[in-house]
C-alpha positions as CSV (number, residue, x, y, z in Angstrom):
1,M,-63.2,5.4,-28.5
2,K,-62.4,5.4,-24.9
3,F,-64.6,3.3,-22.6
4,T,-65.7,4.5,-19.2
5,P,-68.1,2.9,-16.7
6,F,-70.5,5.7,-17.2
7,G,-70.2,5.5,-21.0
8,I,-71.0,1.8,-20.9
9,K,-74.0,2.4,-18.7
10,S,-75.4,5.1,-20.8
11,Q,-74.8,3.5,-24.1
12,E,-77.9,3.4,-26.3
13,F,-78.5,1.0,-29.1
14,T,-80.6,1.5,-32.2
15,K,-83.8,-0.5,-32.3
16,S,-84.6,-3.1,-34.8
17,V,-87.7,-5.2,-35.5
18,R,-86.7,-8.1,-33.6
19,G,-83.9,-6.8,-31.4
20,Y,-82.5,-7.9,-28.2
21,D,-84.3,-7.9,-24.9
22,K,-83.8,-4.4,-23.5
23,D,-83.7,-5.4,-19.9
24,E,-81.3,-8.2,-20.5
25,V,-78.9,-5.9,-22.5
26,K,-79.3,-3.2,-19.8
27,A,-78.4,-5.8,-17.1
28,Y,-75.5,-7.0,-19.0
29,L,-74.2,-3.5,-19.7
30,E,-74.7,-2.7,-16.0
31,K,-72.6,-5.7,-15.0
32,L,-70.0,-4.9,-17.6
33,A,-69.8,-1.3,-16.4
34,D,-69.4,-2.4,-12.8
35,E,-66.7,-4.8,-13.8
36,F,-65.0,-2.2,-15.9
37,E,-65.2,0.3,-13.0
38,K,-63.5,-2.2,-10.7
39,L,-60.8,-2.9,-13.3
40,T,-60.3,0.8,-13.9
41,E,-60.0,1.4,-10.1
42,E,-57.7,-1.5,-9.8
43,N,-55.7,-0.2,-12.8
44,G,-55.5,3.2,-11.1
45,K,-54.3,1.7,-7.9
46,L,-51.8,-0.5,-9.7
47,S,-50.6,2.6,-11.7
48,E,-50.1,4.5,-8.5
49,E,-48.3,1.6,-6.9
50,I,-46.1,1.3,-10.0
51,A,-45.4,5.0,-9.9
52,E,-44.5,4.7,-6.2
53,L,-42.4,1.6,-6.8
54,K,-40.7,3.4,-9.7
55,E,-40.0,6.3,-7.4
56,R,-38.6,4.0,-4.7
57,M,-36.6,2.2,-7.3
58,E,-35.1,5.5,-8.4
59,D,-34.3,6.3,-4.8
60,Y,-32.7,2.9,-4.4
61,K,-30.7,3.4,-7.7
62,K,-29.5,6.7,-6.3
63,I,-28.5,5.0,-3.0
64,E,-26.8,2.2,-5.0
65,K,-25.0,4.7,-7.2
66,N,-23.9,6.7,-4.1
67,F,-22.8,3.4,-2.4
68,Q,-20.9,2.4,-5.5
69,E,-19.2,5.8,-5.7
70,S,-18.4,5.6,-2.0
71,L,-17.0,2.1,-2.4
72,I,-14.9,3.2,-5.4
73,A,-13.7,6.2,-3.5
74,A,-12.9,4.1,-0.5
75,Q,-11.0,1.6,-2.7
76,E,-9.1,4.5,-4.3
77,A,-8.3,6.0,-0.9
78,S,-7.2,2.6,0.4
79,S,-5.0,2.1,-2.7
80,R,-3.6,5.6,-2.3
81,A,-3.0,5.0,1.4
82,I,-1.2,1.7,0.6
83,E,0.9,3.4,-2.0
84,D,1.7,6.3,0.3
85,A,2.7,3.8,3.0
86,K,4.9,1.9,0.6
87,K,6.5,5.1,-0.5
88,Q,7.0,6.2,3.1
89,I,8.5,2.8,4.0
90,A,10.9,3.1,1.0
91,I,11.9,6.6,2.1
92,M,12.4,5.4,5.7
93,M,14.5,2.4,4.5
94,K,16.7,4.7,2.3
95,E,17.1,7.1,5.2
96,A,18.0,4.2,7.5
97,E,20.5,2.8,5.0
98,L,22.1,6.3,4.5
99,K,22.3,6.9,8.2
100,G,23.8,3.4,8.7
101,K,26.4,4.1,6.0
102,Q,27.2,7.5,7.7
103,I,27.6,5.8,11.1
104,I,29.9,3.2,9.5
105,E,31.9,5.8,7.7
106,K,32.2,7.9,10.9
107,A,33.3,4.8,12.8
108,E,35.9,3.9,10.2
109,E,37.1,7.5,10.2
110,E,37.4,7.4,14.0
111,A,39.1,4.0,13.9
112,Q,41.6,5.4,11.3
113,F,42.1,8.5,13.5
114,I,42.8,6.2,16.5
115,R,45.2,4.0,14.4
116,E,47.1,7.1,13.4
117,G,47.1,8.3,17.0
118,V,48.5,5.0,18.1
119,F,51.1,5.0,15.3
120,H,52.2,8.6,16.3
121,L,52.3,7.5,20.0
122,K,54.5,4.6,19.1
123,E,56.8,6.9,17.1
124,E,56.9,9.3,20.0
125,K,57.6,6.4,22.4
126,E,60.4,5.2,20.2
127,L,61.8,8.7,19.9
128,L,61.6,9.2,23.7
129,V,63.3,5.8,24.3
130,A,66.0,6.8,21.8
131,K,66.5,10.1,23.6
132,L,66.5,8.4,27.0
133,K,69.1,6.0,25.7
134,A,71.2,8.8,24.4
135,I,70.9,10.7,27.7
136,I,71.7,7.6,29.7
137,N,74.7,6.8,27.4
138,S,76.0,10.4,27.8
139,Q,75.5,10.1,31.6
140,L,77.2,6.8,31.6
141,E,80.1,8.3,29.7
142,L,80.3,11.1,32.2
143,L,80.2,8.6,35.0
144,D,82.8,6.5,33.3
145,M,84.9,9.6,32.9
146,K,84.5,10.5,36.6
147,L,85.2,7.0,37.6
148,S,88.3,7.0,35.5
149,D,89.3,10.2,37.1
150,K,88.6,8.8,40.6
151,E,90.6,5.7,39.8
152,T,93.5,7.7,38.7
153,E,93.3,9.7,41.8
154,I,93.1,6.6,44.0
155,K,96.0,5.0,42.2
156,E,98.0,8.1,42.7
157,E,97.3,7.9,46.4
158,E,98.1,4.3,46.2
159,I,95.2,2.9,48.0
160,P,94.4,-0.5,46.9
161,E,91.1,-0.9,45.2
162,S,89.8,-3.5,47.6
163,E,90.2,-1.2,50.5
164,N,88.1,1.6,48.8
165,P,84.5,1.3,49.9
166,D,83.1,3.5,47.1
167,S,84.7,1.3,44.5
168,K,82.2,-0.9,42.7
169,D,82.6,-3.0,39.6
170,D,79.5,-1.4,38.1
171,G,81.3,0.6,35.4
172,E,79.3,-1.3,32.7
173,M,75.6,-0.6,33.3
174,D,73.0,-2.1,31.0
175,I,71.2,0.8,29.2
176,D,68.3,-1.5,28.2
177,D,67.7,-2.4,31.9
178,I,67.6,1.3,32.8
179,V,65.2,2.1,30.0
180,E,62.9,-0.8,30.9
181,K,62.8,0.4,34.5
182,L,61.9,3.9,33.4
183,I,59.1,2.7,31.1
């Protein structure tokens, strides 16, 4: 049986021979009904407040869940960004190392090319010096031959050598001195 304030007020009791004082019972039931009504109203208000608080709590739970999901997503994004940055740095380091190796290899190739060029130039210089020496030697031989011919002519004319102004004692020229002067 469910109690209501109206049900309490309208409650009728059976009469007995020596029963309770009707007015006193009615007054008591009236007070009980008023108190029950207050409690029912308060219970209703509290139930509404509980429902409202539950609704707000659900909203807060949704907000908390969204916040946690956002936080997890931000952490994952941050982790991915860090990993991507690490990968990018690793790639850049490898590219820099590769480029450095290529630069070193190219420099070594150029240095080798220059060494070979210097070596070839030295060979060419030695060849030219040898050719110049050969030319100078042949020219000296020609000069010696001409000088010999001149000397014989002069002797035939019997002019003393000391009186001949063209006569020099330079028959022996130093080939190395001539080459040094040319170089």
